[in-house]
C-alpha positions in Angstrom: -35.5 -12.4 15.1 -31.9 -12.3 16.2 -32.4 -15.1 18.7 -34.2 -17.2 16.2 -31.2 -17.2 13.8 -28.5 -17.2 16.5 -27.3 -13.7 15.8 -25.9 -12.1 18.9 -26.4 -8.4 18.0 -29.8 -6.9 17.1 -27.9 -3.9 15.7 -26.7 -6.0 12.7 -30.3 -6.9 11.9 -31.4 -3.3 12.0 -28.4 -2.4 9.8 -29.3 -5.1 7.3 -33.0 -4.1 7.2 -32.1 -0.4 6.7 -29.7 -1.3 3.9 -32.3 -3.5 2.2 -35.0 -0.7 2.6 -32.7 1.9 1.1 -30.8 0.0 -1.6 -32.7 -3.3 -2.1 -30.8 -6.5 -2.6 -27.8 -4.5 -3.7 -27.5 -3.0 -0.2 -26.9 -6.5 1.3 -24.2 -7.4 -1.1 -20.7 -7.2 0.5 -18.4 -4.8 -1.4 -14.9 -5.9 -2.4 -13.5 -2.3 -2.4 -14.6 0.5 -0.2 -16.0 3.6 -2.0 -14.0 6.7 -2.0 -15.7 10.1 -1.8 -14.5 13.5 -2.9 -13.8 16.1 -0.2 -16.6 18.3 -1.4 -19.1 15.5 -1.0 -17.9 14.9 2.5 -18.2 18.6 3.3 -21.8 18.6 1.9 -22.7 15.6 4.1 -21.2 17.1 7.2 -22.9 20.5 6.5 -26.3 18.7 6.0 -25.8 16.7 9.3 -25.0 19.9 11.3 -27.8 21.9 9.7 -30.6 19.4 10.1 -29.5 17.5 13.2 -30.7 14.2 11.5 -29.2 10.9 12.8 -26.2 9.5 11.0 -28.4 6.7 9.6 -30.9 9.3 8.1 -28.1 11.3 6.6 -26.5 8.2 5.2 -29.8 7.2 3.6 -30.3 10.6 2.1 -26.8 10.6 0.5 -26.7 6.9 -0.4 -23.9 6.0 1.9 -24.0 2.4 3.1 -21.9 2.9 6.2 -23.3 5.6 8.5 -20.4 5.4 11.0 -18.2 6.8 8.1 -20.0 10.1 8.5 -19.1 10.3 12.1 -15.4 9.6 11.2 -15.6 12.4 8.6 -17.1 14.8 11.2 -14.4 14.0 13.8 -11.6 14.5 11.2 -13.2 17.8 10.1 -13.5 19.0 13.7 -9.9 18.0 14.6 -8.0 18.7 11.3 -10.3 20.8 9.1 -10.6 20.2 5.4 -7.1 18.8 5.3 -8.2 15.8 7.5 -10.9 14.9 4.9 -8.5 14.9 2.0 -6.0 12.5 3.6 -6.0 9.0 2.1 -5.8 5.9 4.2 -3.1 3.3 3.9 0.6 3.3 3.0 1.6 5.8 0.4 2.7 4.6 -3.0 6.4 4.3 -3.4 6.4 4.6 -7.2 7.4 8.3 -7.2 9.9 8.1 -4.4 13.6 7.6 -5.1 14.9 4.4 -3.7 17.1 4.8 -0.7 20.2 2.6 -0.3 21.1 1.6 3.2 24.8 1.4 2.5 25.2 4.9 1.1 27.6 5.9 3.8 30.9 7.5 2.9 33.4 4.7 2.6 37.1 5.2 3.0 39.3 4.3 0.0 40.4 1.1 1.8 36.8 0.1 2.4 35.9 0.7 -1.2 38.8 -1.5 -2.4 37.8 -4.2 0.0 34.3 -4.1 -1.2 35.5 -4.3 -4.8 37.7 -7.3 -4.0 34.8 -9.0 -2.4 32.6 -8.5 -5.4 35.4 -9.7 -7.8 35.9 -12.8 -5.8 32.2 -13.5 -5.9 32.2 -13.0 -9.6 35.2 -15.3 -10.1 33.6 -18.0 -8.0 30.4 -17.7 -10.0 32.3 -18.1 -13.3 34.3 -21.0 -12.0 31.0 -22.8 -11.0 29.6 -22.1 -14.4 32.7 -23.7 -16.0 32.7 -26.7 -13.7 29.1 -27.4 -14.5 29.8 -27.3 -18.2 27.6 -24.3 -18.9 28.7 -22.1 -21.8 29.8 -18.7 -20.4 28.5 -15.8 -22.5 31.4 -13.8 -24.0 30.0 -10.6 -22.5 30.6 -12.0 -19.0 34.2 -13.0 -19.9 35.0 -9.6 -21.4 33.4 -7.7 -18.5 35.3 -9.9 -16.0 38.7 -9.5 -17.7 38.2 -5.7 -17.8 37.1 -5.3 -14.2 39.6 -7.7 -12.8 42.2 -5.4 -11.4 43.4 -7.4 -8.4 44.8 -10.3 -10.5 46.6 -10.4 -13.8 45.0 -13.8 -14.6 42.4 -14.1 -17.3 39.7 -16.6 -16.9 39.8 -17.8 -20.5 
């Protein structure tokens, strides 16, 4: 059958037939998101596999798992890392709860702080000048903020 349809691996056909026999048409549908299983379920599957000695395909069929190699991965993690290995999630951890780290949080000397402030004020002045030159109405909050923060020059931008 593999040769007739130009499929190189007979294993794929066996896998498809097994999935169809176990789950019907639904077993052949590709899933967009992989299923996540609780740790206790993984332990039950591993325990059953070790007690019965059934093949990974048979165990997967019994527990409704579409990917038998997943059981082998669970078994290896359990043997190497114990229950902790089964509870670890894949992928990059979420950054929502972590505080943001700033790269430039080094202690700056007073001179470096002043130079940085001058640089920021110059950029702010240049921005306001460009706004004026283009005829855009500058909001009063920007003008008030600029005149209060402008310590390196006595000039007001009004």
